[in-house]
C-alpha positions in Angstrom: -21.2 29.7 3.1 -20.6 31.1 -0.7 -18.3 33.4 -2.1 -19.7 35.0 -5.2 -17.3 37.0 -6.8 -18.2 39.6 -9.6 -15.5 39.9 -12.3 -14.7 43.2 -13.9 -12.3 44.2 -16.3 -8.9 43.9 -14.7 -9.5 40.2 -14.5 -9.4 39.7 -18.2 -6.3 41.8 -18.5 -4.6 39.2 -16.6 -6.5 36.4 -17.4 -5.7 36.4 -21.0 -2.2 36.6 -20.4 -2.3 34.1 -17.6 -4.6 31.2 -19.2 -1.6 28.6 -20.2 -2.0 25.0 -20.9 -1.3 22.4 -18.3 2.5 22.3 -18.9 2.8 25.5 -17.4 0.3 25.5 -14.6 2.9 24.9 -11.8 4.8 27.8 -12.5 1.7 29.8 -12.4 0.9 28.4 -9.1 4.1 29.2 -7.8 4.5 32.8 -9.0 0.7 33.7 -7.6 -0.8 31.5 -4.9 0.1 31.3 -1.1 -0.4 28.9 1.3 -0.7 28.6 5.2 1.7 26.2 7.1 1.2 24.3 10.0 3.1 26.8 11.6 0.3 29.7 10.8 2.8 31.4 8.6 1.8 32.8 5.1 4.4 31.9 2.5 4.4 31.9 -1.2 3.4 27.8 -2.8 6.5 26.0 -3.4 6.0 22.7 -4.9 7.4 19.9 -2.7 8.8 16.5 -4.2 5.6 14.8 -4.2 3.8 17.6 -5.8 6.5 18.1 -8.2 6.2 14.2 -9.0 2.6 14.3 -9.5 3.0 17.4 -12.0 5.5 15.4 -13.9 2.7 12.3 -14.2 0.1 14.9 -15.3 2.0 16.3 -17.9 3.6 13.1 -19.3 0.0 11.9 -19.6 -1.0 14.8 -21.5 1.7 15.0 -24.0 1.1 11.4 -24.6 -2.6 11.2 -24.9 -3.7 14.8 -25.7 -7.2 14.4 -26.7 -8.1 12.4 -23.5 -8.9 13.5 -19.9 -6.2 13.0 -17.5 -7.0 10.4 -14.6 -4.9 10.4 -11.5 -5.5 7.7 -8.6 -3.1 8.8 -5.6 -2.5 6.8 -2.4 -0.3 8.3 -0.1 0.5 8.9 3.6 -1.0 11.5 5.5 -0.8 15.5 5.2 1.7 15.4 2.2 0.5 18.3 0.5 -1.6 16.4 -2.2 -4.8 18.3 -1.6 -2.8 21.9 -1.6 -1.5 20.9 -5.1 -4.8 19.5 -6.4 -6.5 22.6 -5.1 -4.2 24.8 -6.8 -4.7 23.1 -10.1 -8.4 23.4 -10.0 -8.2 27.0 -9.0 -5.7 27.9 -11.8 -8.3 25.9 -14.4 -11.2 27.8 -13.1 -9.7 31.4 -12.8 -7.6 31.3 -16.1 -10.7 29.6 -18.2 -13.9 31.1 -19.0 -17.2 28.6 -18.6 -15.1 25.9 -16.3 -16.4 24.6 -13.4 -13.9 22.5 -10.6 -15.8 20.1 -8.2 -14.3 18.9 -4.9 -15.8 16.3 -3.0 -14.9 15.3 0.7 -15.6 12.6 2.7 -17.2 14.9 5.9 -17.8 18.3 6.2 -14.9 19.4 8.1 -12.5 18.3 5.5 -14.7 20.1 3.3 -14.5 23.4 4.8 -10.9 23.1 5.2 -10.6 22.4 1.3 -12.9 25.2 0.4 -10.9 27.6 2.9 -7.6 26.6 1.3 -8.9 27.6 -2.1 -10.7 30.9 -1.0 -7.2 31.8 0.5 -5.7 31.2 -3.0 -7.9 34.0 -4.1 -7.9 36.2 -1.1 -4.0 36.5 -1.2 -3.4 36.9 -5.0 -1.8 40.0 -5.8 -3.9 43.4 -5.5 -4.0 43.9 -9.2 -5.4 40.5 -10.1 -8.2 40.7 -7.3 -11.4 42.4 -7.4 -12.1 45.4 -5.1 -13.2 44.6 -1.2 -16.4 45.9 -1.9 -17.0 43.2 -5.0 -15.5 40.2 -3.4 -17.6 40.9 0.1 -21.0 41.7 -1.6 -21.7 38.3 -2.9 -20.4 36.4 0.3 -23.5 34.8 2.0 -24.7 31.5 3.8 -26.4 29.1 1.8 -29.1 27.7 4.3 -30.7 25.6 1.9 -27.5 23.5 1.0 -25.5 22.7 4.2 -22.3 21.7 3.2 -22.2 22.9 0.1 -19.7 25.8 -0.9 -18.7 27.7 -3.8 -16.7 30.5 -5.3 -18.0 31.9 -8.5 -16.8 34.5 -10.9 -20.0 35.9 -12.2 -19.0 38.2 -15.4 -21.1 37.1 -18.2 -18.2 36.4 -20.1 -16.7 34.4 -17.5 -19.0 32.5 -15.5 -16.6 30.1 -13.9 -17.2 28.3 -10.5 -15.3 26.1 -7.8 -17.9 23.8 -5.7 -17.0 21.8 -2.7 -19.3 19.0 -1.4 -19.3 16.2 1.0 -19.7 12.4 -0.4 -23.0 12.4 1.5 -24.7 14.2 -1.2 -26.1 11.2 -3.6 -26.4 14.1 -5.9 -22.7 15.3 -6.1 -22.3 17.8 -8.6 -25.3 17.0 -10.7 -26.5 20.5 -11.4 -23.4 21.1 -13.4 -20.6 19.8 -15.9 -17.4 19.6 -14.6 -14.0 20.0 -16.3 -11.8 19.3 -13.0 -12.8 17.1 -10.3 -10.9 16.4 -7.1 -12.2 13.6 -4.9 -10.6 13.7 -1.5 -9.9 10.5 1.1 -12.1 8.3 -1.2 -11.3 5.3 1.0 -13.1 6.9 3.9 -16.4 7.6 2.0 -19.3 6.2 3.4 -20.0 2.7 2.0 -23.9 3.3 1.9 -23.4 6.6 0.0 -20.5 5.9 -2.3 -22.3 4.3 -5.3 -24.8 7.1 -5.8 -22.2 9.7 -5.3 -19.8 8.0 -7.6 -22.5 7.6 -10.4 -23.4 11.2 -10.2 -19.9 12.4 -10.2 -19.2 10.2 -13.4 -22.1 11.7 -15.2 -21.2 15.4 -14.3 -17.3 14.9 -15.5 -16.7 16.4 -18.9 -14.6 13.5 -20.5 -13.1 15.9 -22.9 -9.4 16.9 -23.7 -8.5 19.1 -21.0 -10.4 17.7 -18.4 -8.9 16.4 -15.2 -10.1 13.9 -12.5 -8.3 13.0 -9.8 -9.1 10.6 -6.6 -6.9 10.5 -4.0 -6.7 8.6 -0.3 -4.7 7.4 2.5 -5.4 3.5 2.7 -8.3 2.6 4.8 -10.2 -0.4 5.4 -10.2 -3.6 3.4 -8.9 -4.4 0.1 -12.2 -3.8 -1.9 -14.2 -0.4 -2.3 -14.1 2.1 -5.1 -10.8 3.4 -4.2 -8.5 0.2 -3.9 -10.4 -1.3 -6.9 -9.4 1.8 -9.1 -5.9 2.0 -7.6 -4.9 -1.4 -8.2 -6.9 -1.7 -11.7 -4.6 1.0 -12.6 -1.4 -0.6 -11.4 -2.4 -3.6 -13.8 -3.5 -1.3 -16.5 -7.0 -2.3 -16.7 -8.0 1.4 -16.7 -7.3 5.0 -17.7 -6.0 6.0 -14.6 -2.4 6.7 -13.7 -1.5 5.1 -10.5 0.5 7.1 -8.4 1.8 5.9 -4.8 3.8 8.1 -2.5 5.4 6.5 0.6 5.7 8.4 3.8 9.3 9.2 3.6 8.8 11.3 0.5 7.9 14.1 3.0 11.1 15.9 4.7 8.7 16.8 7.4 8.7 13.2 8.5 12.1 13.2 9.9 13.5 13.5 13.4 17.2 15.0 13.2 18.8 14.1 16.7 21.5 11.9 15.9 20.8 10.4 19.7 17.9 8.8 18.0 19.2 7.4 15.2 18.6 3.5 15.1 22.0 1.5 15.2 20.4 -2.1 14.5 17.6 -2.6 12.3 14.4 -5.2 12.1 13.9 -6.9 8.5 11.3 -4.4 7.9 13.5 -1.5 8.4 15.9 -3.1 6.1 13.9 -3.6 3.5 12.4 0.0 3.9 16.1 1.2 3.8 16.2 -0.2 0.2 13.0 1.6 -0.9 14.8 4.9 0.7 18.2 4.3 -1.4 15.9 3.5 -4.4 14.3 6.5 -3.8 17.5 8.2 -3.5 17.7 9.0 0.0 21.3 9.9 1.7 22.4 8.3 4.5 21.4 11.2 7.0 17.8 11.4 5.7 17.2 7.8 5.8 18.4 7.7 9.4 16.4 10.7 10.7 13.3 9.2 8.9 13.9 6.0 10.9 13.8 7.6 13.9 10.8 9.6 13.1 9.1 6.2 12.5 10.0 4.8 15.4 9.1 7.7 17.3 5.7 7.9 15.8 4.9 4.2 16.3 5.8 4.5 20.1 3.8 7.9 20.9 1.1 8.1 18.3 0.3 4.5 17.0 0.0 3.0 20.5 3.2 0.8 19.9 1.5 -0.8 16.8 3.0 -1.2 13.6 -0.3 -1.9 12.0 -1.8 1.7 13.0 1.2 3.0 11.3 1.1 1.2 8.0 -2.5 2.4 7.7 -1.7 6.1 8.2 1.9 5.8 6.7 2.3 3.2 4.2 5.6 2.0 2.6 3.9 0.2 -0.2 0.3 0.3 -1.7 -1.2 -2.6 0.2 0.1 -2.8 3.7 -2.1 -0.3 5.0 -5.2 -2.0 4.1 -6.5 -4.3 6.6 -6.2 -8.1 5.7 -8.6 -10.5 5.6 -8.2 -12.8 8.4 -8.2 -16.1 6.7 -5.5 -14.9 4.4 -3.5 -17.6 2.8 -0.1 -16.6 2.1 2.4 -15.0 4.8 1.7 -11.1 4.3 4.6 -10.2 6.4 7.0 -11.4 3.8 4.7 -10.4 1.1 4.8 -6.8 2.4 8.7 -7.1 2.6 8.6 -8.0 -1.0 6.3 -5.1 -1.9 8.9 -2.7 -0.3 11.5 -4.0 -3.0 9.7 -4.5 -5.9 11.6 -3.3 -9.0 10.1 -1.9 -12.3 10.2 -4.2 -15.5 12.9 -4.1 -17.7 10.6 -4.4 -20.7 6.8 -3.9 -21.0 4.5 -4.2 -23.8 3.6 -7.2 -26.0 5.3 -9.8 -27.0 5.1 -11.5 -30.6 5.3 -14.9 -32.2 9.3 -14.3 -32.8 9.7 -13.6 -29.3 10.4 -9.9 -29.5 8.6 -7.5 -27.3 7.1 -4.5 -28.5 5.9 -1.5 -26.3 2.5 -0.5 -25.6 0.3 0.7 -22.9 -1.6 -2.5 -22.1 1.5 -3.7 -19.9 0.5 -7.3 -21.1 4.1 -8.5 -20.8 6.3 -7.7 -18.2 10.0 -8.9 -18.2 12.0 -8.4 -14.9 15.2 -10.6 -16.1 16.1 -11.2 -19.3 16.5 -15.1 -20.6 20.4 -16.5 -20.2 21.6 -19.6 -21.8 22.6 -21.0 -18.4 18.9 -20.7 -17.1 16.5 -23.3 -16.3 12.8 -21.9 -16.8 9.4 -23.4 -16.0 6.3 -21.3 -17.4 3.2 -21.8 -15.4 0.0 -21.1 -17.5 -3.6 -20.2 -16.0 -6.3 -20.4 -18.8 -9.5 -18.3 -19.2 -12.2 -17.9 -21.9 -10.7 -14.1 -23.1 -14.1 -12.6 -23.1 -14.0 -8.9 -22.8 -17.7 -8.6 -22.1 -17.4 -8.7 -18.6 -14.7 -6.1 -17.0 -14.6 -8.5 -14.3 -13.9 -11.6 -16.2 -10.6 -13.6 -15.7 -7.5 -13.0 -17.2 -5.1 -15.6 -19.3 -1.9 -15.5 -17.0 1.8 -16.7 -17.4 4.4 -16.5 -14.9 8.2 -17.4 -15.9 9.8 -19.2 -13.2 13.6 -19.6 -13.1 14.1 -22.9 -11.2 17.2 -22.7 -9.8 17.2 -18.8 -8.1 13.4 -19.4 -7.8 13.0 -15.9 -9.3 9.8 -15.1 -11.2 11.3 -13.1 -14.4 8.3 -12.4 -16.4 4.7 -12.3 -16.5 1.9 -12.0 -18.9 -1.7 -11.0 -18.1 -4.4 -10.6 -20.5 -7.8 -11.1 -21.8 -7.2 -13.0 -24.7 -8.7 -15.8 -26.8 -7.5 -19.4 -25.7 -5.9 -20.3 -29.4 -4.1 -16.6 -29.7 -3.2 -17.1 -25.6 -1.6 -20.5 -26.9 0.6 -18.7 -29.4 1.6 -16.2 -27.0 2.7 -18.8 -24.3 5.0 -20.6 -27.1 6.5 -17.4 -27.8 7.2 -16.5 -24.3 8.5 -20.4 -23.6 10.5 -20.2 -26.5 12.1 -16.6 -25.6 13.2 -18.4 -22.3 14.9 -21.2 -23.8 11.9 -23.4 -24.8 11.4 -24.1 -20.8 8.9 -26.5 -19.7 5.1 -25.2 -19.9 2.6 -26.3 -17.4 -0.6 -25.4 -18.7 -4.2 -25.6 -16.4 -6.0 -28.5 -18.5 -9.5 -29.3 -16.4 -11.9 -31.2 -18.5 -14.2 -29.3 -20.7 -11.9 -25.8 -20.1 -9.7 -23.8 -21.7 -6.7 -25.3 -21.4 -7.0 -27.8 -24.0 -7.6 -25.2 -26.8 -4.3 -23.7 -25.4 -2.4 -27.0 -25.5 -3.8 -27.7 -28.7 -2.4 -24.2 -30.1 1.2 -25.0 -28.3 1.3 -28.5 -30.3 0.3 -26.7 -33.8 3.1 -24.3 -32.7 5.3 -27.3 -32.2 6.2 -26.2 -28.8 9.1 -28.9 -27.6 8.7 -29.1 -24.0 5.1 -29.7 -22.2 4.4 -31.2 -18.6 2.8 -34.2 -18.7 0.4 -34.9 -15.7 1.2 -38.6 -14.5 -1.9 -39.5 -12.1 -2.1 -42.7 -10.2 -4.7 -45.2 -11.9 -8.0 -46.0 -10.7 -10.0 -49.1 -11.6 -7.3 -50.3 -14.1 -4.5 -49.6 -11.1 -2.2 -48.3 -14.1 -0.9 -44.9 -14.1 -2.1 -42.7 -16.8 -0.4 -39.6 -18.7 -2.1 -36.2 -19.8 -0.9 -33.1 -21.1 -1.4 -30.2 -18.5 -2.5 -30.4 -15.3 -5.8 -30.7 -13.6 -6.6 -28.1 -10.8 -9.5 -29.4 -9.0 -10.8 -30.0 -5.3 -7.8 -32.8 -4.5 -5.0 -30.7 -6.2 -5.6 -27.3 -5.6 -4.9 -27.6 -1.8 -1.5 -29.4 -2.7 0.1 -26.7 -5.1 -1.5 -23.9 -3.0 0.3 -25.6 0.0 3.4 -26.2 -1.9 3.6 -22.4 -2.9 2.8 -21.3 0.7 5.8 -23.5 1.7 7.9 -21.8 -0.9 7.2 -18.3 0.3 7.8 -19.2 3.7 11.1 -20.5 3.1 12.2 -17.7 1.0 12.7 -20.2 -1.9 10.8 -17.9 -4.5 11.6 -14.4 -5.1 8.7 -12.1 -6.7 9.0 -8.5 -8.5 5.8 -8.2 -10.0 3.4 -5.7 -8.1 0.0 -7.2 -9.8 1.2 -10.9 -8.8 2.3 -9.7 -5.0 -1.2 -8.1 -5.1 -3.0 -11.1 -5.9 -0.8 -13.5 -3.3 -1.7 -10.7 -0.6 -5.6 -11.0 -1.1 -5.3 -15.2 -1.8 -7.9 -16.2 1.0 -9.7 -19.3 2.5 -13.4 -18.2 2.5 -16.3 -18.9 4.8 -16.7 -22.5 3.1 -13.2 -23.1 3.1 -12.8 -22.7 -0.5 -9.2 -21.5 -1.8 -10.1 -18.1 -3.7 -9.5 -14.6 -4.5 -12.1 -11.9 -2.9 -15.2 -11.2 -4.8 -14.3 -9.1 -7.7 -10.6 -9.6 -7.5 -8.5 -12.1 -9.5 -5.9 -14.7 -8.9 -5.0 -15.9 -12.4 -1.2 -14.8 -12.0 -1.3 -16.3 -8.3 -2.4 -19.7 -10.1 0.2 -19.6 -12.8 3.1 -19.0 -10.1 1.5 -22.1 -8.0 1.6 -24.2 -11.3 5.2 -23.2 -12.0 5.9 -23.9 -8.7 4.9 -27.2 -8.5 6.3 -28.4 -11.5 9.5 -27.0 -10.5 9.3 -29.0 -6.9 7.7 -31.8 -7.9 9.8 -34.7 -8.8 7.1 -36.7 -10.8 7.0 -33.9 -13.5 7.6 -35.2 -16.9 8.3 -33.3 -20.1 7.4 -34.8 -23.2 7.8 -33.5 -26.9 4.5 -33.7 -28.5 4.1 -35.9 -31.8 2.8 -34.1 -34.9 -0.3 -36.5 -35.3 -1.3 -36.0 -31.5 -4.2 -33.7 -30.6 -5.7 -33.2 -27.4 -9.5 -34.0 -26.7 -11.3 -30.6 -25.8 -13.5 -32.9 -23.4 -11.5 -35.3 -21.7 -7.5 -33.9 -22.1 -6.6 -37.3 -23.5 -4.2 -37.7 -26.3 -5.7 -38.3 -29.7 -4.1 -39.4 -32.7 -5.2 -37.4 -35.8 -7.7 -39.3 -38.2 -6.0 -40.6 -41.3 -9.5 -41.9 -42.7 -11.7 -39.8 -44.9 -14.5 -40.3 -42.4 -12.7 -38.1 -39.9 -12.9 -41.2 -37.3 -10.6 -40.9 -34.4 -8.3 -43.7 -33.4 -7.2 -44.0 -29.5 -3.8 -43.8 -28.8 -3.0 -46.4 -26.2 -2.2 -43.9 -23.5 -5.8 -42.7 -23.8 -7.6 -46.0 -23.3 -7.5 -46.0 -19.4 -10.2 -45.4 -16.9 -10.3 -41.7 -15.6 -11.5 -40.2 -12.6 -12.8 -36.5 -12.7 -13.9 -33.8 -10.2 -17.5 -33.5 -8.9 -19.1 -32.3 -11.9 -17.3 -35.4 -14.2 -18.4 -38.8 -13.5 -15.8 -41.7 -13.4 -16.3 -43.4 -17.0 -14.4 -45.6 -19.5 -13.6 -44.1 -22.6 
């Protein structure tokens, strides 16, 4: 059904007065819009806690980047009023601005009908002086038999000519006929897998990427960790795209309470204890906390078949617990889930300079959770990558700083950066943390040797040396860094798994926790991240944890005349003759056994 509204002069008398910027749109919505409640009551729209928080995020981004569109990716529990708020924002934009189009895409026809009805109600229950006459508003109302599932409201005055269009994601050409300044993509995690790519490409092409434009995708968690919605959300969390990530746990909604004190829990399990910590962080008082826990227990028992997993999917407490986990996940998901409920924001976020100072920026490359102290004993795990920015799915170079005595991850670094530049960043981070022991992944022919050379050039005083058993010579051999191969990778992953299970380490970083949660053993027995995901921080933590727990770890101070060979990882003495010939260091004259790709050979 299409509702074609022909505007007359009264619209512009009010429209000109009310066509205000995004900063004042919420006040306009609360003044003029009405909603129908779950109890079938017609009441004025009043922003709840979640809606106020969303609006604050939008305004902050608009003020920080006034020349860019606003992108939101919202993960939330069911029925918290997210769509009510977004439809109000879209209606405000279309109603008050000429030549403006809004697009709403739902996963199925019934939700699309509900969203359209909500928006139509916004218009029908406006004050009389703002609406058109009944004759005008009904005259254009008609069924669109040629396009089932497509509904729209149009303001057809030649000087206004704006429209509000509602579609389903089953349409592979969603919105391709128009250019849209406002887009709301609803329950994206539930969009059909065989249709989502075409619909997404069409929407992206139709969206006006200009100042004042707005695109929001929202969903409750559904399915696995892959897919458009999960990928967009977790990349936003990691600062890898322009979206603002917003997560709203179920207790944000005051309706999710049972106020009968007889139902208040007296004894809590570990998961409930971690949830209470989150509620306290969100400034809930004791009465609200107990009523919320009572509601949770009631809902699990009566609406989720007694299964906590079903509750998590519809009412998540953190951004990843609702997604179905891979059956061969390596690390303990329950422990990671508890950590996710207790994550804290970093104390410092930005870029770290050569002198160890941190400057604020939007990249979130460096995150510091606990500042360095003189009594701390720090280990710096380093996972290296090429630094190529040609591929958005390329690996990151990553650093994890672990305080050895407490097992706490105190800082992280993650960026696509060239190896030598990365080495200088590692040196700066290490020096900030008292020149802690640096352990670098240094596979033969890999980028770790370039990072090690940069560390040597920086005069870094405390590098891990891997002492491996000899082969043909039956002698030990020392090498900077740590080789990660088929033999050693299971060892360091097993050590990390043991540290997690026995709670010997503590992790605050959300990106690192997400990598740990997703890390798995694939069908061929390979330990890896899922396709399209990353494990860079995970591997950096595994290295730091290994160095922390392995008694064979050796720390050395590099000599100024040493250089690390780019192929073998051996120590060379820098050439002293005019021909540039290298002289072997005695340590480097031993036989070496490499991984599959590298044959065993003598130097």
